LOTI-119652 format. One line per field, with one value per residue (C-alpha): x, y, z; residue in three letters. Coordinates in pm, whole numbers, padded with zeros to 5 digits. Layout:
N
x (X|...)
y (Y|...)
z (Z|...)
residu (ALA|...)
This chain:
412
x (-02885|-02546|-02569|-02305|-02314|-02124|-02021|-01690|-01750|-01898|-02076|-02244|-02617|-02575|-02439|-02737|-02881|-02578|-02521|-02896|-02913|-02607|-02774|-03069|-02846|-02747|-02387|-02298|-01992|-01909|-01715|-01540|-01236|-00884|-00849|-01170|-01051|-01393|-01465|-01750|-01966|-01920|-01628|-01476|-01350|-01156|-01083|-00795|-00850|-00889|-00596|-00652|-00845|-00713|-01002|-00976|-01348|-01438|-01805|-01713|-01466|-01720|-01855|-01503|-01413|-01724|-01666|-01310|-01432|-01697|-01435|-01210|-01505|-01601|-01246|-01255|-01598|-01462|-01179|-01432|-01626|-01339|-01092|-01323|-01639|-01866|-02191|-02437|-02809|-02855|-02627|-02721|-02505|-02499|-02497|-02341|-01983|-02030|-01939|-02247|-02221|-02069|-02161|-02451|-02193|-02007|-02314|-02600|-02831|-02801|-03076|-02932|-03069|-02967|-02956|-03097|-02994|-03070|-03088|-02956|-03171|-03051|-03350|-03567|-03322|-02979|-02853|-02927|-03101|-02849|-02787|-02481|-02310|-02419|-02138|-02225|-02582|-02565|-02242|-02380|-02681|-02462|-02250|-02559|-02693|-02353|-02309|-02645|-02525|-02397|-02688|-02943|-02763|-02754|-03127|-03215|-03018|-03142|-03419|-03535|-03420|-03446|-03457|-03456|-03713|-04003|-03826|-03521|-03731|-03918|-03591|-03606|-03837|-04186|-04114|-03835|-04008|-04208|-03882|-03816|-03934|-03901|-03766|-03555|-03217|-03345|-03250|-03153|-03380|-03245|-02906|-03008|-03250|-03293|-03036|-03077|-02735|-02545|-02228|-01979|-01622|-01506|-01155|-01091|-01177|-01522|-01811|-02165|-02459|-02809|-03022|-02750|-02809|-02649|-02706|-02588|-02517|-02396|-02285|-02037|-01861|-01918|-02045|-02332|-02523|-02601|-02660|-02337|-02306|-02665|-02616|-02297|-02462|-02741|-02498|-02404|-02764|-02803|-02488|-02572|-02923|-02818|-02494|-02481|-02536|-02268|-02254|-02126|-02046|-01956|-01820|-01504|-01338|-01352|-01645|-01874|-02102|-02042|-01705|-01455|-01483|-01271|-01124|-01055|-00912|-01248|-01604|-01526|-01233|-01440|-01727|-01499|-01329|-01661|-01787|-01460|-01533|-01902|-01868|-01770|-01531|-01497|-01852|-01817|-01672|-01569|-01535|-01438|-01541|-01604|-01666|-02027|-02037|-01920|-02161|-02448|-02361|-02346|-02698|-02822|-02692|-02832|-03124|-03176|-03055|-03026|-03048|-03035|-03012|-03054|-03316|-03091|-03030|-03172|-02903|-02909|-02818|-03167|-03352|-03105|-03154|-03530|-03482|-03288|-03585|-03415|-03593|-03541|-03512|-03473|-03492|-03829|-03702|-03872|-03664|-03705|-04081|-04109|-04016|-04068|-04407|-04384|-04543|-04603|-04259|-04022|-03989|-03925|-03780|-03705|-03356|-03217|-03389|-03113|-03335|-03606|-03343|-03186|-03526|-03624|-03293|-03312|-03668|-03571|-03261|-03454|-03720|-03985|-04164|-04434|-04473|-04106|-04158|-04444|-04229|-03944|-04173|-04340|-04002|-03902|-04243|-04210|-03900|-04057|-04362|-04192|-03812|-03711|-03446|-03575|-03948|-03983|-03692|-03482|-03767|-03889|-03538|-03481|-03813|-03734|-03396|-03517|-03821|-03593|-03392|-03469|-03808|-03841|-03505|-03649|-03412|-03483)
y (-03634|-03491|-03374|-03171|-03142|-02852|-02841|-02756|-03035|-03284|-03526|-03349|-03318|-03507|-03829|-04040|-03839|-03833|-04212|-04273|-04058|-04233|-04570|-04443|-04396|-04032|-03921|-03761|-03553|-03348|-03021|-02965|-02801|-02940|-02988|-03189|-03539|-03685|-04002|-03969|-04207|-04040|-03897|-03571|-03262|-03022|-02650|-02482|-02369|-01991|-01790|-01525|-01231|-00880|-00659|-00348|-00333|-00608|-00608|-00668|-00948|-01236|-01137|-01098|-01443|-01600|-01427|-01560|-01914|-01873|-01754|-02055|-02292|-02125|-02160|-02532|-02552|-02378|-02631|-02910|-02760|-02665|-02947|-03236|-03140|-03179|-02985|-03046|-03050|-02982|-02816|-02869|-02669|-02542|-02163|-02115|-02049|-01873|-02169|-02136|-01760|-01775|-02122|-01982|-01793|-02114|-02319|-02076|-02354|-02570|-02568|-02429|-02577|-02434|-02597|-02304|-02397|-02067|-01693|-01503|-01245|-00949|-01005|-01299|-01586|-01651|-01292|-01136|-01450|-01510|-01188|-01342|-01375|-01040|-00784|-00522|-00570|-00311|-00450|-00804|-00696|-00513|-00824|-01038|-00815|-00816|-01194|-01243|-01089|-01404|-01612|-01372|-01366|-01744|-01790|-01496|-01660|-02016|-02202|-02372|-02414|-02676|-02640|-02929|-02788|-02545|-02327|-02295|-02226|-01955|-01774|-01641|-01348|-01436|-01322|-01585|-01869|-01958|-02089|-02320|-02678|-02832|-03187|-03316|-03473|-03798|-04020|-04381|-04547|-04889|-04791|-04541|-04757|-04880|-05142|-05308|-05474|-05149|-05101|-04816|-04852|-04537|-04388|-04509|-04866|-04871|-05017|-04879|-05074|-04987|-04965|-04804|-04459|-04259|-03898|-03804|-03471|-03427|-03125|-03073|-02826|-02763|-02405|-02177|-02208|-02565|-02472|-02622|-02357|-02420|-02797|-02773|-02545|-02801|-03086|-03014|-03066|-03370|-03543|-03464|-03607|-03913|-04051|-04341|-04134|-04118|-03831|-03884|-03570|-03576|-03265|-03078|-02805|-02547|-02339|-02407|-02108|-01788|-01708|-01832|-01716|-01406|-01542|-01911|-02133|-02306|-02312|-02647|-02498|-02195|-02401|-02643|-02343|-02183|-02508|-02605|-02814|-02859|-03158|-03520|-03537|-03915|-03941|-03676|-03818|-03587|-03809|-03541|-03601|-03969|-04207|-04245|-04599|-04481|-04188|-04425|-04651|-04352|-04249|-04608|-04658|-04328|-04328|-03956|-03744|-03367|-03137|-02758|-02500|-02133|-02051|-02182|-02478|-02800|-03063|-03411|-03537|-03460|-03641|-03931|-03961|-03964|-04240|-04440|-04415|-04182|-04014|-03651|-03347|-03047|-02669|-02511|-02317|-02280|-02522|-02793|-02745|-02846|-03205|-03236|-03182|-03160|-03460|-03638|-03743|-03571|-03310|-02940|-02689|-02316|-02272|-02055|-02228|-02445|-02544|-02676|-02854|-03017|-03131|-03279|-03462|-03596|-03715|-03900|-04059|-04165|-04336|-04117|-04031|-04296|-04196|-04246|-04558|-04393|-04086|-04300|-04491|-04170|-04007|-04290|-04296|-03925|-04003|-04302|-04096|-03791|-03796|-04151|-04167|-04465|-04436|-04061|-03824|-03994|-04072|-03712|-03571|-03783|-03671|-03308|-03312|-03511|-03288|-02988|-03144|-03111|-03265|-03373|-03550|-03891|-04186|-04556)
z (-03361|-03277|-02914|-02728|-02349|-02191|-01826|-01659|-01405|-01649|-01609|-01310|-01380|-01709|-01553|-01654|-01942|-02174|-02186|-02209|-02522|-02661|-02608|-02809|-03112|-03085|-03128|-02795|-02702|-02393|-02375|-02043|-01892|-01921|-01544|-01507|-01417|-01340|-01535|-01779|-01978|-02320|-02520|-02392|-02572|-02352|-02346|-02153|-01798|-01783|-01655|-01391|-01531|-01474|-01374|-01159|-01077|-00824|-00920|-01286|-01213|-01209|-01550|-01689|-01561|-01710|-02045|-02052|-01986|-02253|-02499|-02434|-02466|-02796|-02930|-02856|-03019|-03330|-03352|-03315|-03605|-03837|-03775|-03703|-03887|-03586|-03595|-03311|-03364|-02992|-02738|-02374|-02136|-01779|-01795|-01452|-01565|-01898|-02117|-02335|-02399|-02749|-02873|-03075|-03284|-03365|-03448|-03526|-03649|-03336|-03076|-02754|-02430|-02093|-01751|-01553|-01200|-01027|-01085|-00787|-00617|-00410|-00180|-00085|-00133|00019|00019|00356|00484|00764|00961|01125|00787|00640|00671|00408|00292|00012|-00132|-00115|-00319|-00570|-00614|-00660|-00937|-01108|-01096|-01268|-01594|-01763|-01629|-01773|-02108|-02110|-02074|-02302|-02584|-02542|-02720|-02399|-02042|-01771|-01391|-01141|-00895|-00900|-00647|-00871|-01179|-00988|-00913|-01271|-01353|-01476|-01830|-01855|-01671|-01982|-02130|-01837|-01793|-01446|-01435|-01147|-01230|-01084|-00791|-00857|-00602|-00697|-00555|-00285|-00090|00270|00366|00708|00659|00601|00806|00833|00958|01135|01109|01466|01368|01524|01327|01311|01175|01058|01370|01582|01727|01446|01340|00990|00822|00463|00261|-00021|00209|00578|00564|00669|00339|00443|00806|00939|01210|01325|01323|01528|01785|01828|01900|02264|02376|02150|02273|02635|02605|02402|02552|02305|01991|01722|01472|01117|00917|00547|00376|00282|00483|00202|00081|-00212|-00154|00035|00187|00442|00804|00865|01188|01117|00846|00792|00927|01084|01275|01373|01512|01698|01859|01949|02106|02270|02580|02492|02259|02314|02020|02054|01920|01652|01329|01044|00739|00485|00127|00070|-00217|-00326|-00187|00156|00148|00067|00360|00595|00492|00525|00881|01007|01247|01183|00893|00934|00632|00658|00383|00309|00043|-00234|-00465|-00321|-00250|-00399|-00051|00079|-00199|-00183|00193|00133|-00126|00134|00369|00615|00905|00799|01022|00792|00782|00718|00418|00081|-00130|00136|00162|-00202|-00111|00267|00431|00808|00975|00643|00517|00758|01029|00965|01210|01174|01030|01311|01606|01751|02043|01812|01604|01910|02036|01698|01664|02020|01967|01651|01802|02113|01898|02060|01735|01697|01331|01245|01034|00847|00779|00648|00413|00297|00230|-00001|-00165|-00241|-00445|-00617|-00712|-00860|-00848|-00936|-01208|-01405|-01348|-01377|-01443|-01710|-01952|-01924|-01970|-02281|-02427|-02349|-02523|-02823|-02866|-02921|-03200|-03572|-03652|-03291|-03294|-03220|-03213|-03230)
residu (UNK|UNK|UNK|UNK|UNK|UNK|UNK|UNK|UNK|UNK|UNK|UNK|UNK|UNK|UNK|UNK|UNK|UNK|UNK|UNK|UNK|UNK|UNK|UNK|UNK|UNK|UNK|UNK|UNK|UNK|UNK|UNK|UNK|UNK|UNK|UNK|UNK|UNK|UNK|UNK|UNK|UNK|UNK|UNK|UNK|UNK|UNK|UNK|UNK|UNK|UNK|UNK|UNK|UNK|UNK|UNK|UNK|UNK|UNK|UNK|UNK|UNK|UNK|UNK|UNK|UNK|UNK|UNK|UNK|UNK|UNK|UNK|UNK|UNK|UNK|UNK|UNK|UNK|UNK|UNK|UNK|UNK|UNK|UNK|UNK|UNK|UNK|UNK|UNK|UNK|UNK|UNK|UNK|UNK|UNK|UNK|UNK|UNK|UNK|UNK|UNK|UNK|UNK|UNK|UNK|UNK|UNK|UNK|UNK|UNK|UNK|UNK|UNK|UNK|UNK|UNK|UNK|UNK|UNK|UNK|UNK|UNK|UNK|UNK|UNK|UNK|UNK|UNK|UNK|UNK|UNK|UNK|UNK|UNK|UNK|UNK|UNK|UNK|UNK|UNK|UNK|UNK|UNK|UNK|UNK|UNK|UNK|UNK|UNK|UNK|UNK|UNK|UNK|UNK|UNK|UNK|UNK|UNK|UNK|UNK|UNK|UNK|UNK|UNK|UNK|UNK|UNK|UNK|UNK|UNK|UNK|UNK|UNK|UNK|UNK|UNK|UNK|UNK|UNK|UNK|UNK|UNK|UNK|UNK|UNK|UNK|UNK|UNK|UNK|UNK|UNK|UNK|UNK|UNK|UNK|UNK|UNK|UNK|UNK|UNK|UNK|UNK|UNK|UNK|UNK|UNK|UNK|UNK|UNK|UNK|UNK|UNK|UNK|UNK|UNK|UNK|UNK|UNK|UNK|UNK|UNK|UNK|UNK|UNK|UNK|UNK|UNK|UNK|UNK|UNK|UNK|UNK|UNK|UNK|UNK|UNK|UNK|UNK|UNK|UNK|UNK|UNK|UNK|UNK|UNK|UNK|UNK|UNK|UNK|UNK|UNK|UNK|UNK|UNK|UNK|UNK|UNK|UNK|UNK|UNK|UNK|UNK|UNK|UNK|UNK|UNK|UNK|UNK|UNK|UNK|UNK|UNK|UNK|UNK|UNK|UNK|UNK|UNK|UNK|UNK|UNK|UNK|UNK|UNK|UNK|UNK|UNK|UNK|UNK|UNK|UNK|UNK|UNK|UNK|UNK|UNK|UNK|UNK|UNK|UNK|UNK|UNK|UNK|UNK|UNK|UNK|UNK|UNK|UNK|UNK|UNK|UNK|UNK|UNK|UNK|UNK|UNK|UNK|UNK|UNK|UNK|UNK|UNK|UNK|UNK|UNK|UNK|UNK|UNK|UNK|UNK|UNK|UNK|UNK|UNK|UNK|UNK|UNK|UNK|UNK|UNK|UNK|UNK|UNK|UNK|UNK|UNK|UNK|UNK|UNK|UNK|UNK|UNK|UNK|UNK|UNK|UNK|UNK|UNK|UNK|UNK|UNK|UNK|UNK|UNK|UNK|UNK|UNK|UNK|UNK|UNK|UNK|UNK|UNK|UNK|UNK|UNK|UNK|UNK|UNK|UNK|UNK|UNK|UNK|UNK|UNK|UNK|UNK|UNK|UNK|UNK|UNK|UNK|UNK|UNK|UNK|UNK|UNK|UNK|UNK|UNK|UNK|UNK|UNK|UNK|UNK|UNK|UNK|UNK|UNK|UNK|UNK)
């Protein structure tokens, strides 16, 4: 088959799938934005980055921006068709930024598959979950309804859709869920595995090894959606109770979800100001955004890994930490409960209960949980049983894509 992947941040969720399909004899291309400098495993075709959209109605701006991106992606697709004679049998695109909106008009015979990551809800998910961050509840709900427009169009127009977790699939209304298959992107357990020899060199020159008293926290950006404010407020008690503990924090200073704080340049700056004088900063190490190899070593040296999230998209960092056999302390929120069962393969605490979080982190760091080794093993086994890239996810993903091609699309 001819297969076209579409994602502004390609390879993203298609990192393993695209080259696997190429190895099976399919002709695979990727359509992405001009500014995307991420290396990818298959040939790229690029479309121009959208210019700023003029739109006087704030609630309409997101849709206007996504339509503009979709238009530019469609123009590049038309050039690919008319100038280079490429016609895909299957298009598999992420619908999150509007890139797939008009591709059906360029290639009406192609099967259109959508990566359906999440449909936003004005109630019951992230919107209004954190009272501290809710400034105008009505306006937040209006904005949520408006930003769903392109996502709803994307799944209405597709032949089939894919979601990585049951929670994310269930964010779509029941009448659309019949189009969605749930298959996780997959965790490479051969790479993300326990490593008793792991070592991390800190910016100050210090070296931490697996077995040391290390607490880890990872997010793409340090922000409330991933419970950064709750984690930081738990640290004074943790550092006071565990004078030898070191805290490693990975994440950028910007925002990936939600907004910036109104009274500080970043959530990191805001929380450090709020907790001024309460933290031993010599034991608190902000590592920024790191290479994958450094991130893996951080997870592997950790004695306890903390993961917090609003009811939202589940992070790869949690499932990768589980694959590495981490002792997990996580928020008792719906997306987390899909993979972590309290007392079986990790520990869950209420998202907003900083006291419960501090106590759970202290207990794990102090080696006071006599089931810690069992929880670590069970966390990794959870991944091996249902989320492993090679043994579970990738074969199912390949079958799913090939089954939607002409005559099943099978390759040899």
